[in-house]
VMD Tcl script that builds the backbone (N, CA, C; Angstrom):
set m [mol new atoms 360]
animate dup $m
set s [atomselect $m all]
$s set {name element resname resid chain x y z} {
  {N N UNK 1 A 9.619 5.325 27.691}
  {CA C UNK 1 A 8.666 6.373 27.960}
  {C C UNK 1 A 7.474 5.740 28.672}
  {N N UNK 2 A 7.184 6.212 29.856}
  {CA C UNK 2 A 6.076 5.678 30.631}
  {C C UNK 2 A 4.733 6.178 30.130}
  {N N UNK 3 A 3.685 5.558 30.631}
  {CA C UNK 3 A 2.325 5.903 30.195}
  {C C UNK 3 A 1.990 7.348 30.535}
  {N N UNK 4 A 2.363 7.809 31.744}
  {CA C UNK 4 A 2.033 9.188 32.138}
  {C C UNK 4 A 2.784 10.200 31.271}
  {N N UNK 5 A 4.045 9.917 30.982}
  {CA C UNK 5 A 4.825 10.821 30.126}
  {C C UNK 5 A 4.191 10.888 28.741}
  {N N UNK 6 A 3.789 9.727 28.210}
  {CA C UNK 6 A 3.142 9.702 26.905}
  {C C UNK 6 A 1.831 10.477 26.933}
  {N N UNK 7 A 1.044 10.291 27.982}
  {CA C UNK 7 A -0.212 11.045 28.111}
  {C C UNK 7 A 0.053 12.544 28.137}
  {N N UNK 8 A 1.098 12.966 28.845}
  {CA C UNK 8 A 1.438 14.392 28.888}
  {C C UNK 8 A 1.825 14.897 27.502}
  {N N UNK 9 A 2.568 14.088 26.760}
  {CA C UNK 9 A 3.012 14.508 25.432}
  {C C UNK 9 A 1.847 14.624 24.459}
  {N N UNK 10 A 0.826 13.828 24.663}
  {CA C UNK 10 A -0.336 13.858 23.776}
  {C C UNK 10 A -1.418 14.813 24.266}
  {N N UNK 11 A -1.215 15.429 25.397}
  {CA C UNK 11 A -2.181 16.369 25.965}
  {C C UNK 11 A -1.926 17.764 25.400}
  {N N UNK 12 A -2.849 18.286 24.583}
  {CA C UNK 12 A -2.617 19.611 23.971}
  {C C UNK 12 A -2.607 20.743 24.989}
  {N N UNK 13 A -3.094 20.492 26.203}
  {CA C UNK 13 A -3.113 21.528 27.243}
  {C C UNK 13 A -1.845 21.513 28.097}
  {N N UNK 14 A -0.909 20.634 27.807}
  {CA C UNK 14 A 0.327 20.500 28.568}
  {C C UNK 14 A 1.506 20.773 27.646}
  {N N UNK 15 A 1.705 22.040 27.309}
  {CA C UNK 15 A 2.705 22.437 26.319}
  {C C UNK 15 A 4.161 22.203 26.706}
  {N N UNK 16 A 4.542 22.232 28.000}
  {CA C UNK 16 A 5.969 22.087 28.302}
  {C C UNK 16 A 6.596 20.785 27.817}
  {N N UNK 17 A 5.804 19.744 27.600}
  {CA C UNK 17 A 6.372 18.449 27.241}
  {C C UNK 17 A 5.659 17.853 26.032}
  {N N UNK 18 A 5.474 18.652 24.992}
  {CA C UNK 18 A 4.775 18.166 23.789}
  {C C UNK 18 A 5.620 17.138 23.047}
  {N N UNK 19 A 4.937 16.266 22.345}
  {CA C UNK 19 A 5.586 15.226 21.548}
  {C C UNK 19 A 6.338 15.866 20.382}
  {N N UNK 20 A 7.608 15.503 20.207}
  {CA C UNK 20 A 8.348 16.013 19.060}
  {C C UNK 20 A 8.427 14.929 17.987}
  {N N UNK 21 A 8.932 15.282 16.830}
  {CA C UNK 21 A 8.964 14.378 15.691}
  {C C UNK 21 A 9.812 13.130 15.949}
  {N N UNK 22 A 10.928 13.280 16.612}
  {CA C UNK 22 A 11.794 12.142 16.902}
  {C C UNK 22 A 11.080 11.152 17.820}
  {N N UNK 23 A 10.397 11.663 18.830}
  {CA C UNK 23 A 9.655 10.792 19.738}
  {C C UNK 23 A 8.481 10.132 19.017}
  {N N UNK 24 A 7.803 10.896 18.175}
  {CA C UNK 24 A 6.683 10.349 17.401}
  {C C UNK 24 A 7.156 9.189 16.530}
  {N N UNK 25 A 8.273 9.387 15.842}
  {CA C UNK 25 A 8.806 8.325 14.987}
  {C C UNK 25 A 9.199 7.095 15.801}
  {N N UNK 26 A 9.751 7.297 16.967}
  {CA C UNK 26 A 10.131 6.170 17.826}
  {C C UNK 26 A 8.894 5.374 18.260}
  {N N UNK 27 A 7.812 6.072 18.575}
  {CA C UNK 27 A 6.569 5.396 18.965}
  {C C UNK 27 A 6.008 4.608 17.792}
  {N N UNK 28 A 5.975 5.227 16.623}
  {CA C UNK 28 A 5.446 4.562 15.428}
  {C C UNK 28 A 6.278 3.329 15.106}
  {N N UNK 29 A 7.593 3.448 15.180}
  {CA C UNK 29 A 8.484 2.315 14.891}
  {C C UNK 29 A 8.292 1.199 15.914}
  {N N UNK 30 A 8.221 1.553 17.182}
  {CA C UNK 30 A 8.066 0.544 18.235}
  {C C UNK 30 A 6.748 -0.211 18.108}
  {N N UNK 31 A 5.695 0.490 17.714}
  {CA C UNK 31 A 4.377 -0.142 17.558}
  {C C UNK 31 A 4.168 -0.718 16.159}
  {N N UNK 32 A 5.191 -0.610 15.300}
  {CA C UNK 32 A 5.141 -1.130 13.931}
  {C C UNK 32 A 3.922 -0.596 13.184}
  {N N UNK 33 A 3.783 0.729 13.163}
  {CA C UNK 33 A 2.628 1.376 12.551}
  {C C UNK 33 A 2.956 2.145 11.278}
  {N N UNK 34 A 4.170 1.974 10.749}
  {CA C UNK 34 A 4.553 2.748 9.568}
  {C C UNK 34 A 3.588 2.563 8.409}
  {N N UNK 35 A 3.246 1.320 8.093}
  {CA C UNK 35 A 2.374 1.054 6.947}
  {C C UNK 35 A 0.964 1.578 7.201}
  {N N UNK 36 A 0.443 1.338 8.403}
  {CA C UNK 36 A -0.911 1.820 8.730}
  {C C UNK 36 A -0.962 3.344 8.709}
  {N N UNK 37 A 0.072 3.977 9.209}
  {CA C UNK 37 A 0.132 5.435 9.213}
  {C C UNK 37 A 0.251 5.976 7.784}
  {N N UNK 38 A 1.031 5.300 6.954}
  {CA C UNK 38 A 1.159 5.703 5.552}
  {C C UNK 38 A -0.196 5.609 4.850}
  {N N UNK 39 A -0.940 4.526 5.097}
  {CA C UNK 39 A -2.266 4.380 4.488}
  {C C UNK 39 A -3.214 5.472 4.977}
  {N N UNK 40 A -3.141 5.807 6.260}
  {CA C UNK 40 A -3.999 6.843 6.835}
  {C C UNK 40 A -3.764 8.186 6.149}
  {N N UNK 41 A -2.492 8.584 6.048}
  {CA C UNK 41 A -2.189 9.878 5.443}
  {C C UNK 41 A -2.398 9.854 3.927}
  {N N UNK 42 A -2.166 8.723 3.299}
  {CA C UNK 42 A -2.425 8.611 1.865}
  {C C UNK 42 A -3.916 8.800 1.591}
  {N N UNK 43 A -4.759 8.213 2.421}
  {CA C UNK 43 A -6.211 8.367 2.244}
  {C C UNK 43 A -6.619 9.832 2.374}
  {N N UNK 44 A -5.989 10.566 3.275}
  {CA C UNK 44 A -6.275 12.001 3.418}
  {C C UNK 44 A -5.885 12.781 2.160}
  {N N UNK 45 A -4.897 12.262 1.425}
  {CA C UNK 45 A -4.425 12.922 0.207}
  {C C UNK 45 A -5.054 12.303 -1.045}
  {N N UNK 46 A -6.086 11.480 -0.850}
  {CA C UNK 46 A -6.751 10.791 -1.957}
  {C C UNK 46 A -5.748 9.983 -2.772}
  {N N UNK 47 A -4.923 9.241 -2.053}
  {CA C UNK 47 A -3.876 8.418 -2.672}
  {C C UNK 47 A -3.930 7.025 -2.059}
  {N N UNK 48 A -3.078 6.148 -2.560}
  {CA C UNK 48 A -2.989 4.807 -1.998}
  {C C UNK 48 A -1.538 4.489 -1.684}
  {N N UNK 49 A -1.344 3.500 -0.835}
  {CA C UNK 49 A -0.019 3.012 -0.497}
  {C C UNK 49 A 0.027 1.540 -0.866}
  {N N UNK 50 A 1.076 1.147 -1.548}
  {CA C UNK 50 A 1.251 -0.243 -1.943}
  {C C UNK 50 A 2.606 -0.702 -1.440}
  {N N UNK 51 A 2.637 -1.829 -0.747}
  {CA C UNK 51 A 3.912 -2.391 -0.311}
  {C C UNK 51 A 4.670 -2.891 -1.531}
  {N N UNK 52 A 5.918 -2.513 -1.628}
  {CA C UNK 52 A 6.733 -2.980 -2.739}
  {C C UNK 52 A 7.250 -4.376 -2.442}
  {N N UNK 53 A 7.076 -5.296 -3.370}
  {CA C UNK 53 A 7.567 -6.658 -3.158}
  {C C UNK 53 A 9.080 -6.724 -3.321}
  {N N UNK 54 A 9.633 -7.819 -2.882}
  {CA C UNK 54 A 11.065 -8.051 -3.065}
  {C C UNK 54 A 11.366 -8.171 -4.559}
  {N N UNK 55 A 12.528 -7.710 -4.961}
  {CA C UNK 55 A 12.913 -7.734 -6.374}
  {C C UNK 55 A 13.630 -9.048 -6.682}
  {N N UNK 56 A 13.190 -9.757 -7.726}
  {CA C UNK 56 A 13.854 -11.014 -8.075}
  {C C UNK 56 A 15.265 -10.772 -8.604}
  {N N UNK 57 A 16.076 -11.796 -8.543}
  {CA C UNK 57 A 17.476 -11.668 -8.915}
  {C C UNK 57 A 17.815 -12.174 -10.314}
  {N N UNK 58 A 16.898 -12.831 -11.007}
  {CA C UNK 58 A 17.248 -13.407 -12.299}
  {C C UNK 58 A 16.545 -12.682 -13.448}
  {N N UNK 59 A 17.121 -12.818 -14.640}
  {CA C UNK 59 A 16.504 -12.221 -15.826}
  {C C UNK 59 A 15.185 -12.902 -16.160}
  {N N UNK 60 A 15.091 -14.195 -15.899}
  {CA C UNK 60 A 13.851 -14.914 -16.163}
  {C C UNK 60 A 12.740 -14.380 -15.259}
  {N N UNK 61 A 13.092 -14.036 -14.024}
  {CA C UNK 61 A 12.107 -13.466 -13.104}
  {C C UNK 61 A 11.624 -12.115 -13.616}
  {N N UNK 62 A 12.508 -11.360 -14.261}
  {CA C UNK 62 A 12.118 -10.085 -14.858}
  {C C UNK 62 A 11.065 -10.311 -15.944}
  {N N UNK 63 A 11.283 -11.299 -16.781}
  {CA C UNK 63 A 10.296 -11.628 -17.816}
  {C C UNK 63 A 8.992 -12.123 -17.204}
  {N N UNK 64 A 9.096 -12.905 -16.134}
  {CA C UNK 64 A 7.897 -13.367 -15.432}
  {C C UNK 64 A 7.103 -12.189 -14.878}
  {N N UNK 65 A 7.806 -11.211 -14.331}
  {CA C UNK 65 A 7.127 -10.021 -13.804}
  {C C UNK 65 A 6.404 -9.265 -14.912}
  {N N UNK 66 A 7.041 -9.190 -16.079}
  {CA C UNK 66 A 6.407 -8.516 -17.216}
  {C C UNK 66 A 5.133 -9.246 -17.644}
  {N N UNK 67 A 5.212 -10.560 -17.751}
  {CA C UNK 67 A 4.051 -11.347 -18.162}
  {C C UNK 67 A 2.947 -11.332 -17.097}
  {N N UNK 68 A 3.346 -11.179 -15.859}
  {CA C UNK 68 A 2.379 -11.129 -14.765}
  {C C UNK 68 A 1.459 -9.914 -14.883}
  {N N UNK 69 A 1.957 -8.831 -15.469}
  {CA C UNK 69 A 1.123 -7.637 -15.665}
  {C C UNK 69 A -0.081 -7.982 -16.536}
  {N N UNK 70 A 0.157 -8.650 -17.644}
  {CA C UNK 70 A -0.931 -9.010 -18.563}
  {C C UNK 70 A -1.916 -9.958 -17.892}
  {N N UNK 71 A -1.389 -10.909 -17.123}
  {CA C UNK 71 A -2.275 -11.860 -16.436}
  {C C UNK 71 A -3.166 -11.139 -15.437}
  {N N UNK 72 A -2.577 -10.257 -14.638}
  {CA C UNK 72 A -3.350 -9.522 -13.637}
  {C C UNK 72 A -4.369 -8.590 -14.293}
  {N N UNK 73 A -3.967 -7.941 -15.381}
  {CA C UNK 73 A -4.903 -7.059 -16.087}
  {C C UNK 73 A -6.058 -7.875 -16.673}
  {N N UNK 74 A -5.756 -9.063 -17.163}
  {CA C UNK 74 A -6.800 -9.944 -17.672}
  {C C UNK 74 A -7.789 -10.336 -16.583}
  {N N UNK 75 A -7.272 -10.645 -15.393}
  {CA C UNK 75 A -8.149 -11.000 -14.277}
  {C C UNK 75 A -9.011 -9.813 -13.858}
  {N N UNK 76 A -8.423 -8.615 -13.878}
  {CA C UNK 76 A -9.191 -7.410 -13.558}
  {C C UNK 76 A -10.301 -7.215 -14.582}
  {N N UNK 77 A -9.978 -7.391 -15.853}
  {CA C UNK 77 A -10.967 -7.240 -16.926}
  {C C UNK 77 A -12.096 -8.248 -16.775}
  {N N UNK 78 A -11.761 -9.486 -16.457}
  {CA C UNK 78 A -12.790 -10.518 -16.272}
  {C C UNK 78 A -13.728 -10.169 -15.132}
  {N N UNK 79 A -13.168 -9.729 -14.008}
  {CA C UNK 79 A -14.002 -9.355 -12.858}
  {C C UNK 79 A -14.926 -8.193 -13.214}
  {N N UNK 80 A -14.378 -7.199 -13.918}
  {CA C UNK 80 A -15.194 -6.051 -14.303}
  {C C UNK 80 A -16.307 -6.465 -15.254}
  {N N UNK 81 A -15.974 -7.242 -16.281}
  {CA C UNK 81 A -16.982 -7.678 -17.245}
  {C C UNK 81 A -18.075 -8.503 -16.571}
  {N N UNK 82 A -17.680 -9.392 -15.673}
  {CA C UNK 82 A -18.665 -10.219 -14.970}
  {C C UNK 82 A -19.557 -9.360 -14.076}
  {N N UNK 83 A -18.959 -8.400 -13.396}
  {CA C UNK 83 A -19.725 -7.538 -12.495}
  {C C UNK 83 A -20.641 -6.581 -13.213}
  {N N UNK 84 A -20.216 -6.104 -14.361}
  {CA C UNK 84 A -20.974 -5.078 -15.083}
  {C C UNK 84 A -21.877 -5.665 -16.162}
  {N N UNK 85 A -21.924 -6.992 -16.278}
  {CA C UNK 85 A -22.719 -7.649 -17.332}
  {C C UNK 85 A -24.188 -7.272 -17.257}
  {N N UNK 86 A -24.704 -7.088 -16.046}
  {CA C UNK 86 A -26.117 -6.726 -15.900}
  {C C UNK 86 A -26.320 -5.220 -15.789}
  {N N UNK 87 A -25.255 -4.447 -15.950}
  {CA C UNK 87 A -25.348 -2.989 -15.910}
  {C C UNK 87 A -25.284 -2.411 -14.506}
  {N N UNK 88 A -25.163 -3.270 -13.494}
  {CA C UNK 88 A -25.108 -2.828 -12.102}
  {C C UNK 88 A -23.952 -3.549 -11.417}
  {N N UNK 89 A -23.171 -2.807 -10.671}
  {CA C UNK 89 A -22.075 -3.407 -9.905}
  {C C UNK 89 A -22.462 -3.376 -8.430}
  {N N UNK 90 A -22.570 -4.557 -7.838}
  {CA C UNK 90 A -22.916 -4.651 -6.422}
  {C C UNK 90 A -21.690 -4.368 -5.567}
  {N N UNK 91 A -21.914 -4.205 -4.270}
  {CA C UNK 91 A -20.808 -3.966 -3.342}
  {C C UNK 91 A -19.834 -5.147 -3.359}
  {N N UNK 92 A -20.357 -6.365 -3.378}
  {CA C UNK 92 A -19.494 -7.552 -3.403}
  {C C UNK 92 A -18.679 -7.592 -4.692}
  {N N UNK 93 A -19.302 -7.269 -5.803}
  {CA C UNK 93 A -18.578 -7.240 -7.083}
  {C C UNK 93 A -17.518 -6.148 -7.080}
  {N N UNK 94 A -17.863 -5.008 -6.496}
  {CA C UNK 94 A -16.892 -3.918 -6.404}
  {C C UNK 94 A -15.664 -4.352 -5.601}
  {N N UNK 95 A -15.886 -5.038 -4.490}
  {CA C UNK 95 A -14.759 -5.491 -3.670}
  {C C UNK 95 A -13.859 -6.448 -4.447}
  {N N UNK 96 A -14.459 -7.318 -5.259}
  {CA C UNK 96 A -13.668 -8.229 -6.087}
  {C C UNK 96 A -12.889 -7.457 -7.156}
  {N N UNK 97 A -13.545 -6.503 -7.794}
  {CA C UNK 97 A -12.882 -5.676 -8.810}
  {C C UNK 97 A -11.743 -4.887 -8.170}
  {N N UNK 98 A -12.016 -4.307 -7.012}
  {CA C UNK 98 A -11.012 -3.507 -6.312}
  {C C UNK 98 A -9.783 -4.343 -5.973}
  {N N UNK 99 A -9.996 -5.571 -5.506}
  {CA C UNK 99 A -8.879 -6.456 -5.196}
  {C C UNK 99 A -8.044 -6.719 -6.438}
  {N N UNK 100 A -8.705 -6.968 -7.562}
  {CA C UNK 100 A -7.988 -7.232 -8.812}
  {C C UNK 100 A -7.220 -5.993 -9.279}
  {N N UNK 101 A -7.810 -4.823 -9.110}
  {CA C UNK 101 A -7.117 -3.576 -9.478}
  {C C UNK 101 A -5.848 -3.435 -8.642}
  {N N UNK 102 A -5.954 -3.683 -7.341}
  {CA C UNK 102 A -4.778 -3.589 -6.470}
  {C C UNK 102 A -3.720 -4.617 -6.863}
  {N N UNK 103 A -4.162 -5.812 -7.231}
  {CA C UNK 103 A -3.208 -6.829 -7.679}
  {C C UNK 103 A -2.501 -6.391 -8.966}
  {N N UNK 104 A -3.236 -5.725 -9.860}
  {CA C UNK 104 A -2.646 -5.242 -11.111}
  {C C UNK 104 A -1.623 -4.138 -10.834}
  {N N UNK 105 A -1.978 -3.215 -9.946}
  {CA C UNK 105 A -1.048 -2.140 -9.578}
  {C C UNK 105 A 0.205 -2.733 -8.939}
  {N N UNK 106 A 0.030 -3.717 -8.069}
  {CA C UNK 106 A 1.182 -4.363 -7.427}
  {C C UNK 106 A 2.070 -5.041 -8.469}
  {N N UNK 107 A 1.448 -5.668 -9.479}
  {CA C UNK 107 A 2.225 -6.318 -10.539}
  {C C UNK 107 A 3.028 -5.284 -11.326}
  {N N UNK 108 A 2.428 -4.143 -11.602}
  {CA C UNK 108 A 3.143 -3.071 -12.310}
  {C C UNK 108 A 4.316 -2.556 -11.485}
  {N N UNK 109 A 4.095 -2.359 -10.201}
  {CA C UNK 109 A 5.168 -1.871 -9.342}
  {C C UNK 109 A 6.279 -2.908 -9.193}
  {N N UNK 110 A 5.895 -4.173 -9.136}
  {CA C UNK 110 A 6.894 -5.252 -9.082}
  {C C UNK 110 A 7.765 -5.202 -10.339}
  {N N UNK 111 A 7.127 -5.051 -11.489}
  {CA C UNK 111 A 7.875 -4.986 -12.747}
  {C C UNK 111 A 8.794 -3.767 -12.757}
  {N N UNK 112 A 8.291 -2.648 -12.300}
  {CA C UNK 112 A 9.115 -1.422 -12.255}
  {C C UNK 112 A 10.357 -1.646 -11.412}
  {N N UNK 113 A 10.203 -2.269 -10.253}
  {CA C UNK 113 A 11.348 -2.538 -9.387}
  {C C UNK 113 A 12.323 -3.524 -10.028}
  {N N UNK 114 A 11.786 -4.502 -10.736}
  {CA C UNK 114 A 12.639 -5.483 -11.409}
  {C C UNK 114 A 13.450 -4.818 -12.516}
  {N N UNK 115 A 12.829 -3.924 -13.261}
  {CA C UNK 115 A 13.538 -3.193 -14.311}
  {C C UNK 115 A 14.600 -2.296 -13.703}
  {N N UNK 116 A 14.281 -1.634 -12.598}
  {CA C UNK 116 A 15.241 -0.739 -11.951}
  {C C UNK 116 A 16.498 -1.512 -11.518}
  {N N UNK 117 A 16.329 -2.779 -11.193}
  {CA C UNK 117 A 17.467 -3.602 -10.764}
  {C C UNK 117 A 18.489 -3.785 -11.881}
  {N N UNK 118 A 18.040 -3.818 -13.136}
  {CA C UNK 118 A 18.962 -4.086 -14.240}
  {C C UNK 118 A 19.434 -2.819 -14.948}
  {N N UNK 119 A 18.987 -1.657 -14.493}
  {CA C UNK 119 A 19.416 -0.403 -15.116}
  {C C UNK 119 A 20.900 -0.181 -14.825}
  {N N UNK 120 A 21.640 0.211 -15.853}
  {CA C UNK 120 A 23.077 0.459 -15.697}
  {C C UNK 120 A 23.403 1.884 -16.028}
}
mol reanalyze $m
mol bondsrecalc $m
mol representation Tube
mol addrep $m
């Protein structure tokens, strides 16, 4: 698809050649924008998008994933307690807390995927 054709498809005043869903998906795939687009629409829905990690293949890895939840939650708790010790959370402290929260959510999702692997 050339630049002029793409411009025509994105031009709301040029209805004969509007972008269709198949073409839109091809553009998103070619530009590798699936994750960014998912985050954009999730934000509009007051939601978040988390990349799912690869699922480990061993039972010991399943136990490690379970224990990782407690470790990540502990780190989140430490960041929150340190940030809120003076009764005020600064922007920098919030960013650290937010990162830990995301790490905790990722650990939970990792565990969920690991459990799903062993379901019979």
